[in-house]
Every structure is written in C-alpha cells, then in structure tokens.
Legacy VTK file of the C-alpha trace (Angstrom):
# vtk DataFile Version 3.0
C-alpha trace
ASCII
DATASET POLYDATA
POINTS 605 float
43.663 -7.522 80.978
41.417 -7.030 77.992
42.322 -8.538 74.677
43.099 -6.462 71.605
39.799 -7.543 69.992
37.789 -6.244 72.931
39.623 -2.901 72.818
38.862 -2.545 69.099
35.170 -3.290 69.646
34.979 -0.707 72.449
36.698 1.860 70.216
34.258 1.193 67.342
31.331 1.398 69.755
32.448 4.778 71.099
32.915 6.155 67.563
29.449 4.952 66.594
27.941 6.613 69.666
29.737 9.833 68.801
28.340 9.781 65.250
24.797 9.081 66.464
25.029 11.869 69.015
26.207 14.275 66.359
23.298 13.330 64.062
20.826 13.802 66.906
22.289 17.227 67.796
22.063 18.423 64.183
18.503 17.084 63.895
17.398 18.874 67.064
19.157 22.044 65.930
17.161 22.279 62.702
13.907 20.500 63.530
13.437 21.130 67.255
13.190 18.762 70.177
9.967 17.003 69.166
9.704 16.865 65.364
6.277 15.904 64.136
5.914 13.325 61.402
2.987 13.573 59.074
1.871 10.535 57.128
-0.388 11.528 54.296
-1.800 8.189 53.110
-5.148 7.421 51.590
-7.184 4.591 52.937
-7.773 1.735 50.514
-11.440 1.592 51.493
-13.648 3.236 48.875
-17.055 2.629 47.411
-17.438 -0.661 45.618
-19.535 -3.751 45.248
-18.909 -7.128 46.798
-20.310 -9.828 44.526
-21.189 -13.205 45.917
-21.151 -15.905 43.267
-23.370 -18.274 45.246
-26.272 -15.850 45.647
-28.208 -14.077 42.931
-26.613 -10.791 43.904
-25.428 -9.159 47.107
-25.058 -5.540 48.110
-23.792 -3.812 51.200
-25.116 -0.268 51.388
-23.259 0.622 54.553
-19.677 -0.389 53.713
-18.922 -0.808 50.032
-15.263 -1.747 49.704
-13.063 -2.080 46.657
-9.319 -2.129 47.127
-6.673 -1.719 44.444
-6.202 -5.439 44.007
-9.842 -5.854 43.016
-9.330 -3.355 40.206
-6.543 -5.399 38.599
-7.219 -7.244 35.396
-6.845 -10.635 37.010
-9.457 -10.021 39.729
-12.085 -8.221 37.631
-11.946 -10.509 34.627
-14.742 -12.692 36.041
-17.069 -9.843 37.082
-20.340 -10.169 35.201
-23.447 -8.058 34.833
-26.034 -8.796 37.530
-29.861 -8.507 37.344
-29.845 -5.715 39.957
-29.424 -2.305 38.363
-28.364 -0.782 41.694
-25.454 -3.205 41.971
-24.370 -2.577 38.397
-24.683 1.187 38.787
-22.564 1.280 41.933
-19.962 -0.997 40.371
-19.716 1.259 37.316
-19.355 4.351 39.483
-16.439 2.795 41.332
-14.642 1.401 38.284
-14.847 4.699 36.410
-14.405 6.968 39.459
-17.496 8.893 38.401
-17.340 11.191 41.456
-14.121 12.801 40.222
-14.232 12.064 36.479
-16.007 14.965 34.801
-16.370 13.322 31.380
-18.033 10.087 32.557
-21.766 10.462 31.948
-24.359 8.184 33.580
-27.897 8.943 32.394
-30.622 7.250 34.456
-34.120 6.969 32.976
-37.190 4.734 32.735
-37.374 2.432 29.730
-40.720 1.494 28.175
-41.025 -2.052 26.780
-44.300 -3.959 26.128
-46.121 -1.142 27.894
-44.099 -1.751 31.064
-41.505 0.502 32.624
-38.005 -0.699 33.553
-35.275 1.230 35.298
-32.250 1.750 33.055
-29.167 3.898 32.637
-26.735 4.826 29.866
-22.964 4.960 30.302
-20.720 6.877 27.887
-17.774 9.274 27.771
-18.544 12.850 26.873
-16.566 13.960 23.837
-16.230 10.465 22.351
-19.887 9.887 21.452
-22.313 11.608 19.113
-24.938 13.146 21.383
-27.486 13.504 18.575
-27.330 9.766 17.940
-27.840 9.065 21.640
-30.836 11.415 21.849
-32.556 10.436 18.598
-31.770 6.724 18.266
-31.443 5.505 21.860
-33.301 7.682 24.365
-36.127 8.628 22.037
-37.208 5.072 21.049
-36.718 3.750 24.576
-38.387 6.518 26.611
-41.201 7.836 24.403
-44.293 5.813 23.676
-44.424 4.330 20.171
-45.815 1.288 18.362
-42.794 -0.851 19.181
-42.489 -0.358 22.934
-46.234 -0.036 23.651
-47.064 -3.416 22.130
-49.046 -5.643 24.509
-49.691 -9.335 24.429
-47.946 -12.640 24.882
-47.475 -13.535 21.237
-44.390 -15.587 20.554
-41.911 -14.783 17.809
-42.395 -16.573 14.479
-38.959 -17.435 13.135
-39.967 -19.219 9.929
-43.137 -20.334 8.167
-43.349 -23.027 5.463
-46.507 -24.116 3.584
-46.597 -27.635 2.133
-49.744 -29.429 0.937
-52.018 -26.827 2.524
-50.261 -27.404 5.829
-48.491 -24.474 7.474
-45.401 -25.339 9.531
-44.190 -22.539 11.795
-41.063 -22.338 13.883
-41.899 -20.327 17.003
-39.598 -18.945 19.664
-40.827 -17.935 23.096
-40.787 -14.290 24.021
-37.467 -12.994 25.382
-37.157 -9.424 26.657
-33.449 -9.253 25.730
-34.126 -10.284 22.137
-37.136 -7.955 22.033
-35.035 -4.921 23.000
-32.214 -5.981 20.705
-34.471 -6.588 17.679
-37.203 -3.953 18.095
-36.237 -1.072 20.365
-32.647 -0.243 19.358
-32.626 1.095 15.778
-28.833 1.137 15.557
-26.672 -0.622 12.994
-24.071 -1.960 15.430
-25.359 -3.345 18.757
-23.622 -5.981 20.904
-24.903 -7.999 23.851
-22.322 -8.093 26.657
-22.189 -9.721 30.058
-18.566 -9.198 31.184
-17.536 -5.927 32.806
-14.012 -5.959 31.364
-15.433 -6.057 27.856
-17.868 -3.300 28.785
-15.033 -1.071 30.022
-13.138 -1.589 26.778
-16.227 -0.727 24.718
-16.824 2.477 26.693
-13.197 3.557 26.366
-13.375 3.032 22.602
-16.299 5.462 22.274
-19.400 3.261 22.529
-22.489 3.761 24.696
-23.595 1.018 27.133
-27.220 0.404 28.105
-28.042 -1.337 31.420
-31.607 -2.457 32.196
-33.023 -3.630 35.488
-33.785 -7.376 35.875
-31.451 -8.180 32.948
-27.989 -9.688 33.300
-27.093 -8.466 29.812
-25.869 -5.020 28.771
-26.048 -3.552 25.262
-23.070 -1.879 23.613
-24.263 0.639 21.010
-21.824 2.191 18.568
-22.289 5.976 18.572
-18.689 7.122 18.087
-18.447 10.826 17.442
-14.999 12.024 18.498
-13.057 14.387 16.279
-10.345 12.961 14.069
-7.941 14.207 11.421
-9.164 14.041 7.859
-7.172 12.304 5.150
-4.230 14.273 3.792
-1.047 13.879 1.802
1.875 11.906 3.299
4.368 14.204 4.998
7.532 12.075 4.890
7.060 9.862 1.815
6.458 12.469 -0.873
6.132 11.327 -4.481
5.517 13.237 -7.701
3.859 10.531 -9.771
1.681 8.506 -7.454
-1.087 8.537 -4.875
-1.408 11.676 -2.763
-3.316 10.226 0.187
-1.854 8.966 3.449
-2.997 7.060 6.495
-4.600 8.779 9.488
-4.665 7.994 13.213
-7.991 6.141 13.072
-7.789 2.358 12.796
-10.973 1.849 10.768
-10.080 4.654 8.379
-6.760 2.950 7.667
-8.338 -0.468 7.149
-10.891 1.056 4.754
-8.066 2.660 2.751
-6.334 -0.714 2.424
-9.635 -2.338 1.424
-10.097 0.258 -1.301
-6.632 -0.323 -2.745
-6.561 -4.126 -2.444
-10.201 -4.667 -3.504
-10.151 -8.406 -2.888
-12.245 -10.632 -0.653
-9.155 -12.625 0.384
-7.847 -9.672 2.381
-8.027 -10.679 6.048
-7.914 -8.083 8.826
-7.574 -9.701 12.266
-8.038 -7.560 15.372
-6.364 -7.856 18.749
-5.620 -5.631 21.728
-2.184 -4.936 23.187
-1.483 -3.545 26.643
-2.937 -4.519 29.998
-3.963 -0.936 30.786
-4.267 0.802 27.428
-5.826 -2.153 25.530
-4.718 -0.544 22.270
-6.576 -1.855 19.237
-4.334 -3.329 16.544
-5.031 -5.042 13.244
-3.060 -7.604 11.232
-3.625 -7.445 7.471
-2.653 -10.094 4.919
-3.934 -11.802 1.789
-5.146 -15.255 2.751
-4.427 -16.813 -0.632
-0.954 -15.238 -0.992
0.797 -14.808 2.372
2.732 -17.650 3.958
0.798 -19.149 6.874
3.951 -19.524 8.984
4.750 -15.835 8.543
1.233 -14.819 9.577
1.345 -17.090 12.629
4.733 -15.686 13.645
3.407 -12.118 13.527
0.315 -13.050 15.542
2.451 -14.973 18.045
4.771 -12.032 18.709
1.928 -9.560 19.085
-0.072 -11.859 21.356
2.857 -12.424 23.715
3.651 -8.851 24.721
3.259 -8.448 28.471
3.191 -4.651 28.688
0.902 -2.123 30.338
0.445 0.252 27.428
1.388 1.051 23.861
0.462 4.252 22.037
2.287 4.199 18.705
3.598 1.878 16.021
7.160 3.023 16.794
6.945 1.440 20.245
5.498 -1.756 18.804
8.251 -1.916 16.186
10.909 -2.094 18.899
9.056 -4.857 20.743
8.652 -7.294 17.845
11.904 -6.880 15.898
14.333 -9.797 15.815
17.559 -8.124 16.963
17.732 -4.785 18.787
21.529 -4.662 19.115
22.075 -2.939 15.776
20.764 0.338 14.424
19.461 -1.180 11.186
15.676 -0.824 10.765
14.184 -4.317 10.579
10.520 -3.472 9.903
9.146 -1.159 7.240
7.208 1.842 8.549
5.095 3.607 5.937
2.264 6.130 5.813
1.241 5.334 2.228
-1.681 2.959 1.489
-0.448 2.282 -2.063
2.921 1.024 -0.795
1.184 -1.081 1.844
-1.115 -2.632 -0.751
1.770 -3.470 -3.077
3.577 -5.286 -0.267
0.426 -7.152 0.730
0.165 -8.400 -2.851
3.802 -9.517 -2.591
2.916 -11.724 0.394
3.944 -9.598 3.356
1.987 -8.786 6.525
0.907 -5.302 7.640
0.313 -4.246 11.252
-1.937 -1.275 12.080
-1.912 0.421 15.492
-4.836 2.610 16.480
-3.680 6.182 17.027
-0.668 5.981 14.704
-0.613 7.011 11.021
2.329 4.688 10.292
1.772 1.062 9.254
4.352 -1.638 10.031
5.165 -4.172 7.315
7.116 -7.393 7.827
9.441 -8.868 6.793
11.823 -6.129 5.596
14.959 -6.298 3.465
17.919 -3.957 3.127
16.833 -2.868 -0.350
13.374 -1.839 0.914
14.893 1.102 2.781
16.742 2.419 -0.281
13.734 2.370 -2.590
10.872 4.829 -2.939
7.159 4.076 -3.485
7.435 6.110 -6.668
9.820 3.619 -8.290
7.027 1.293 -9.391
5.214 4.189 -11.082
8.191 5.072 -13.311
9.803 3.286 -16.236
12.533 0.917 -15.145
15.238 3.108 -16.737
14.196 6.081 -14.610
13.813 3.988 -11.458
17.199 2.305 -11.815
18.907 5.639 -12.471
17.428 7.112 -9.288
18.229 3.958 -7.309
21.881 4.114 -8.387
21.959 7.737 -7.242
20.453 6.773 -3.877
22.897 3.896 -3.390
25.818 6.192 -4.236
24.495 8.844 -1.857
24.144 6.191 0.874
27.788 5.150 0.430
29.006 8.784 0.410
27.018 9.645 3.541
28.484 6.597 5.269
32.164 6.705 4.241
33.125 10.168 2.915
34.123 11.825 6.233
36.103 8.728 7.266
37.854 8.534 3.889
38.749 12.248 4.064
40.351 11.937 7.491
42.150 8.722 6.438
43.630 10.436 3.341
44.735 13.594 5.132
46.362 11.685 8.020
47.783 8.531 6.404
47.529 8.499 2.614
48.505 11.949 1.331
50.334 10.377 -1.615
47.111 9.476 -3.428
46.034 13.130 -3.586
47.093 15.132 -6.674
49.912 17.544 -5.859
47.945 20.713 -6.637
45.015 19.576 -4.506
47.378 18.579 -1.695
48.941 22.045 -1.713
45.448 23.602 -1.645
44.427 21.477 1.356
47.663 22.241 3.222
47.347 25.969 2.550
43.698 26.016 3.697
44.659 24.271 6.962
47.750 26.370 7.542
46.070 28.677 10.068
43.805 26.023 11.672
45.174 25.134 15.139
43.127 21.917 15.599
43.738 18.397 14.238
41.543 17.045 11.447
39.673 14.662 13.767
38.590 17.509 16.044
37.553 19.608 13.041
35.384 16.971 11.446
33.766 15.907 14.733
33.011 19.551 15.501
31.430 20.213 12.108
29.481 16.938 11.998
28.102 17.551 15.482
27.196 21.131 14.536
25.411 19.896 11.409
23.398 17.357 13.442
22.442 20.080 15.929
21.299 22.381 13.129
19.239 19.591 11.579
17.616 18.693 14.899
16.912 22.326 15.760
15.312 23.015 12.362
12.947 20.054 12.914
11.886 20.929 16.474
11.271 24.664 16.098
8.094 26.041 14.461
7.986 25.819 10.677
8.485 29.543 9.879
11.670 29.580 11.977
13.105 26.283 10.668
14.331 27.669 7.364
15.890 30.639 9.180
17.874 28.341 11.463
19.150 26.405 8.434
20.303 29.577 6.695
21.951 30.977 9.822
23.656 27.693 10.679
24.842 26.860 7.161
25.911 30.289 5.929
26.627 32.539 8.881
28.200 30.035 11.265
30.043 28.156 8.511
31.501 31.322 7.000
32.394 32.683 10.415
34.130 29.425 11.379
36.239 29.542 8.222
37.185 33.193 8.644
38.069 32.589 12.293
40.401 29.747 11.217
38.535 27.201 13.318
37.899 24.866 10.374
39.200 24.650 6.802
37.026 25.444 3.735
37.524 21.957 2.260
36.031 20.446 5.391
32.897 22.573 4.996
32.472 21.084 1.511
32.920 17.522 2.865
30.364 18.000 5.633
27.850 19.708 3.327
28.122 16.965 0.692
27.728 14.289 3.369
24.600 15.985 4.719
23.026 16.316 1.273
23.668 12.630 0.548
22.121 11.594 3.859
18.945 13.482 2.885
18.754 11.345 -0.280
18.075 8.169 1.740
14.270 7.779 1.402
13.655 5.982 4.701
13.813 8.009 7.918
15.134 5.139 10.062
17.856 4.213 7.553
18.893 7.876 7.415
19.322 7.786 11.203
21.425 4.652 10.809
23.830 6.385 8.404
24.138 9.361 10.750
25.204 7.100 13.617
27.526 4.697 11.768
29.243 7.635 10.031
30.939 8.561 13.311
32.230 4.986 13.685
33.983 5.138 10.301
35.385 8.587 11.164
37.075 7.147 14.261
38.309 4.088 12.354
39.769 6.303 9.623
41.526 8.472 12.216
43.014 5.421 13.970
44.183 3.239 11.057
43.385 4.975 7.775
42.114 2.823 4.909
42.977 -0.309 6.885
40.575 0.678 9.662
37.815 1.617 7.195
38.287 -1.692 5.323
38.112 -3.681 8.565
35.014 -1.742 9.617
33.402 -2.326 6.228
33.977 -6.102 6.491
32.382 -6.168 9.944
29.542 -3.994 8.613
28.791 -6.454 5.795
28.984 -9.451 8.154
26.556 -7.828 10.565
24.285 -6.857 7.666
24.233 -10.448 6.431
23.541 -11.877 9.913
20.362 -9.881 10.557
17.004 -11.554 10.034
13.558 -10.026 9.815
10.850 -12.529 10.782
13.028 -15.396 9.589
14.084 -13.767 6.295
17.712 -12.794 5.756
18.219 -9.017 5.623
20.339 -9.256 2.464
18.321 -12.020 0.818
17.852 -10.103 -2.426
21.549 -9.111 -2.698
23.753 -12.050 -1.706
21.380 -14.995 -2.026
21.625 -17.268 -5.061
17.876 -17.832 -5.016
16.905 -14.148 -5.073
14.803 -12.908 -7.954
16.950 -10.563 -10.007
15.112 -7.456 -11.125
12.906 -7.037 -8.036
15.441 -5.844 -5.468
17.802 -2.916 -5.823
17.752 -3.381 -9.611
14.263 -3.141 -11.106
13.442 -4.989 -14.322
10.758 -4.221 -16.883
7.156 -4.508 -15.731
6.411 -7.478 -18.016
9.358 -9.432 -16.585
8.163 -9.300 -12.979
6.427 -12.643 -13.181
7.437 -14.332 -9.923
6.930 -13.285 -6.350
9.950 -13.310 -4.053
10.821 -16.952 -3.370
12.199 -16.181 0.107
8.640 -15.302 1.238
7.415 -18.782 0.218
4.019 -17.460 -0.808
1.029 -19.606 -1.758
0.937 -18.026 -5.222
4.495 -18.026 -6.627
3.397 -16.407 -9.893
2.543 -12.724 -9.900
1.516 -12.549 -13.523
1.333 -14.811 -16.560
4.328 -15.602 -18.681
2.841 -13.436 -21.411
1.226 -10.566 -19.567
0.889 -8.275 -22.598
-1.273 -10.489 -24.765
-2.160 -7.549 -26.968
1.466 -7.583 -28.118
2.580 -11.220 -27.823
-0.072 -13.780 -28.682
2.172 -16.839 -28.440
4.360 -18.288 -25.750
7.738 -16.789 -25.217
9.423 -20.108 -26.113
7.841 -19.981 -29.565
9.292 -16.539 -30.157
12.880 -17.773 -29.899
LINES 1 606
605 0 1 2 3 4 5 6 7 8 9 10 11 12 13 14 15 16 17 18 19 20 21 22 23 24 25 26 27 28 29 30 31 32 33 34 35 36 37 38 39 40 41 42 43 44 45 46 47 48 49 50 51 52 53 54 55 56 57 58 59 60 61 62 63 64 65 66 67 68 69 70 71 72 73 74 75 76 77 78 79 80 81 82 83 84 85 86 87 88 89 90 91 92 93 94 95 96 97 98 99 100 101 102 103 104 105 106 107 108 109 110 111 112 113 114 115 116 117 118 119 120 121 122 123 124 125 126 127 128 129 130 131 132 133 134 135 136 137 138 139 140 141 142 143 144 145 146 147 148 149 150 151 152 153 154 155 156 157 158 159 160 161 162 163 164 165 166 167 168 169 170 171 172 173 174 175 176 177 178 179 180 181 182 183 184 185 186 187 188 189 190 191 192 193 194 195 196 197 198 199 200 201 202 203 204 205 206 207 208 209 210 211 212 213 214 215 216 217 218 219 220 221 222 223 224 225 226 227 228 229 230 231 232 233 234 235 236 237 238 239 240 241 242 243 244 245 246 247 248 249 250 251 252 253 254 255 256 257 258 259 260 261 262 263 264 265 266 267 268 269 270 271 272 273 274 275 276 277 278 279 280 281 282 283 284 285 286 287 288 289 290 291 292 293 294 295 296 297 298 299 300 301 302 303 304 305 306 307 308 309 310 311 312 313 314 315 316 317 318 319 320 321 322 323 324 325 326 327 328 329 330 331 332 333 334 335 336 337 338 339 340 341 342 343 344 345 346 347 348 349 350 351 352 353 354 355 356 357 358 359 360 361 362 363 364 365 366 367 368 369 370 371 372 373 374 375 376 377 378 379 380 381 382 383 384 385 386 387 388 389 390 391 392 393 394 395 396 397 398 399 400 401 402 403 404 405 406 407 408 409 410 411 412 413 414 415 416 417 418 419 420 421 422 423 424 425 426 427 428 429 430 431 432 433 434 435 436 437 438 439 440 441 442 443 444 445 446 447 448 449 450 451 452 453 454 455 456 457 458 459 460 461 462 463 464 465 466 467 468 469 470 471 472 473 474 475 476 477 478 479 480 481 482 483 484 485 486 487 488 489 490 491 492 493 494 495 496 497 498 499 500 501 502 503 504 505 506 507 508 509 510 511 512 513 514 515 516 517 518 519 520 521 522 523 524 525 526 527 528 529 530 531 532 533 534 535 536 537 538 539 540 541 542 543 544 545 546 547 548 549 550 551 552 553 554 555 556 557 558 559 560 561 562 563 564 565 566 567 568 569 570 571 572 573 574 575 576 577 578 579 580 581 582 583 584 585 586 587 588 589 590 591 592 593 594 595 596 597 598 599 600 601 602 603 604
C-alpha cells in the first residue's frame, strides 16, 4: 500500500502533465504543429585590425576581426598610431563605422615634403569643421608644390646661434620629418601631435581634423572647428533692469572667454577635464588661485573626477551627481546663466563649473540666502536692495505657508477670524459641497497644471492658456459652487508670491513643500504647521554644500552681517565670507573711499 506522500506526488505529477498538455495544445492551435523559430543575431566578426605589440605592425587582409570588447575604453586605451597608413586607415574605418556613417569623411591624398611624396589621409566630421580652412590651410600647402615642401637637401635645423670673440657657436638639431611638417607645412595656429587613438577619437568628435602620414607613428590634430552655434543673447530666466544684458551660451570656450573678460585677472585658473566614458563631455573648473580655498578647489575636482558614468549632456545632470545630500528638495548648488554673477562669486572665493553644451554655470558652495537674492541687488543702493529682499522673503513665506494657514484657520481656529470676515467666509462656502482640504488641493493642482501647460506650449498660446485658466475656469468654478471665492484669492496670492522667488529651483521647492504644510494644517491646525516648521528649520540647518553649512550666514555667530540676506553699504563690505576660508580675507581696504575719508576710521571717532 502506497504512502500518503507517494499519492500526493503522483497527484501533483498528473496535474503538471495536464497543464503541460494544455499549453502544448494551445500552442499547436495558434502556431501550427512545427513552429519555426527565427534568430536574428548579428555576428560579432566585422572589419578591424589586429595589432601585435612585438612586431612593427601586423595586418590580416583576409579576416579583419574586431569584436565589441575591443571597442571598449579599457581595451582600446593602449592602441597607438602605427607607421603603416593602411593599418591606421582600416582601424579608423572600423572605429568610426565609416561604411554606414555618412558624416565621417576620410580624404586620401599624396603629401609633398622635401620634394618627396608620402601617402596621407585626413579624418574629420562633416558639419563640425570649416571646409574652407581645410582646403586653404591644410590640403593646399600639403598637396601643391611650394617653397616649403619642395625644399631639397640634408641641412640640419639651427636652433640657436651665439657669437663670442669672433667665434660662432651653433646649436644644431638633426632633421626630423615630424618636426618639419609640424613647423613648416601646417600653417595653422593650433596643431597637436598625437599617438594614442583614444585621444584622436576625442579630438575628432570635438570638431578637429586629424592628419595621418605614411611611415610616421604620429598623427596631427588640427583645429578647424566650424560648426554652427548660438550667438550671445540676453539671459532668459535671470532678467535684470540695471545690469549686464549678456548671458552664457552652449559653447564652452565662449563661456570661458566671457568669464575672462569680466574677471580680467591673470590669477583666474580654468582647469579642463572630461566626464563620461562614452560622451567624454568637456568641463571646466574656474577659480581665482590667489583667493579660493585650496581644499574647496580640491573637493570640487575630486567629485568631478570620480564620476563613473557613461554620459552627461547638461549641467543639471552634473548638479545632481555632485551635491551633498539628494534626500531634500533644497537646491544645494547655484545655477546661473549670467557672467557678471559668476564673476562676483569667483571674486568671493567660490568655484564655478562649466559644462560644454549647457548655458548654465554651476557655482559652489551655495547658501540659503543665495537663492533669495537677485544679481541686480549689487547694482542698486542698499536701501533699494534690502527693501526688495524683504519683499522676496515675505513672498517666500506666504508661498510656503498661506494655504496651510488658511485651512488650519477654517477647520480649527475660527475664533481668531473677525466676526464679519467669518460670516463672509461661511456664506461664500454655503453652497460648496466639498471640504476645504479637497477645495484647496483641487485649486492648487489646477494652478500647477496651468503653469506647466503655459510653459510647454508655444509662446503665442501660453498667454491664452493663462487667461483661460485663470479667468474662465476660475469664474466658472465659483459660479458652479465647486470652490469658494475666498479660496480663489488665496491660491492666486500664493501663486504670485511663488513667482517672486528669483531662483527657479527654489521656486520648485516652495511648490512641493507647500502641499506638505497644507496636509499638516488639515490634520492638526497651527500645531501641525508649527511642528512642520520646526522640522523644516532643523533640516535646513543640517544641509551642507561642499562642507559649508546651508544657513551659515543666518544662524552662525561667525557670519558677516551685511553680506547675506541683509545687504550693507558698499563701503562696509570689507571682508570676504569667513566660512569660505579664502586666501585673501579682505575684499577692500578699511577706507575704500579715500576721496572722502583721508584718515583711518579710528581717527574719525
């Protein structure tokens, strides 16, 4: 007699067979008795070069293989230019997929040097190079006969000549064909001698032209960039009335030249590095060598040099990768498109980061007050600037707390409202069937949708969407008794105040945290808002930006009063921020206006 365990196993086996039979029947019903399987896979074998390090060069004309692993950065980093032009040409064709890439141009020709002909070819990307420069300053001097390339003889190069006591001492260097082409046959301002293929690929992708010559293990990178780029224009998001009207562009060198023009000091250092294993995006780190803290500069370079990513295309992506704490919605790095603001912060001792292809420059470290100030503040008298800053700070608080305070008062604290106003609110909500929380969430969400839609649609339609959303929908919602009129006023005032925050990222922060205070006000009234505010301040005080406390200029005892949220007179701004620990603590002399005060300030007392 079989055991119970054996019976269970037989039962499970029969059920499994039944399921498999059912699957097979359904498969045969839809696909037939003998379904055909097609495997569309590409073979890894393509044209390539196999380089033997022991021999001078090696080439296999019958089977040239290059698999995907050979194309990785690790395997190709040691590939060097060989003396055989056929090997180099085939390698280039494989690396750039020239058979299917329509914009990769390989121009083969015969080069004339010392009245001898050499096989050569040019490599460049169509659309990124200036063709007139290639024709007139590369092909013309190399191909056509002239005094430079038709020179014959074995004369050596005289490096220096000194005459002493009727004796002539000459320093002579033997003839070198590489130096001869570099010095005599390439009349270009920027020419580099390269021997590594990875560097060559990066130069080609950046818009340069590469010259390969037979019998030479050196290639020449010639700068002939000619791609179209946007001209300088006014900043779109940081608009000022009294100040500079020029903004950064997407070109790295254009941005560095703008900073050079504003800083105008030889101590400005611009270090270059590339980020991304595939994209190799060019970036630049800018700082004043005699002002910026060395530890801060090293920290910025360390974070940028230790990003193991494939690509990066904008400064917004880089900002998220190098910030200290990503758990909170506070912006921790300044993003600006104004060269005057960037220059002012470089003079303060901060570090700027430029990403090629992005018109926004990152500046570190950042403080809370930096996101509530405008670049125009330094161009106005301190009375005007402080008045506007108080307005901005008030608008920031209203945009953050007003909806939560309104729902807390209407649900929990009606006694603090004047009687006439309370009767007006009750009468306006008499016909509204929804609770206050649903009303305010509905209107806030509708306002965010209108704002997002007006940004994404074409410009001529954006204003129309704002008018339709604000007037037509708002009036219709009130007349349909979906929301109360007082709530429309609250939402509109909150939206206007959020537009007063000068920084785009900080404005996003207020839009997100506003909903948190709405929920806290609906749950516990003023008690919930107070508890949320305490947590908000604690979180604000715990954030650091490149080692500097986020609220250093507000709560710190060592902060310099008059250079944070409150701005002092221009002649009182003598010291740089002590939390940056700059090499030059003094920004100006004790008596900066010597035309007015010709003695020390101590003598005036």
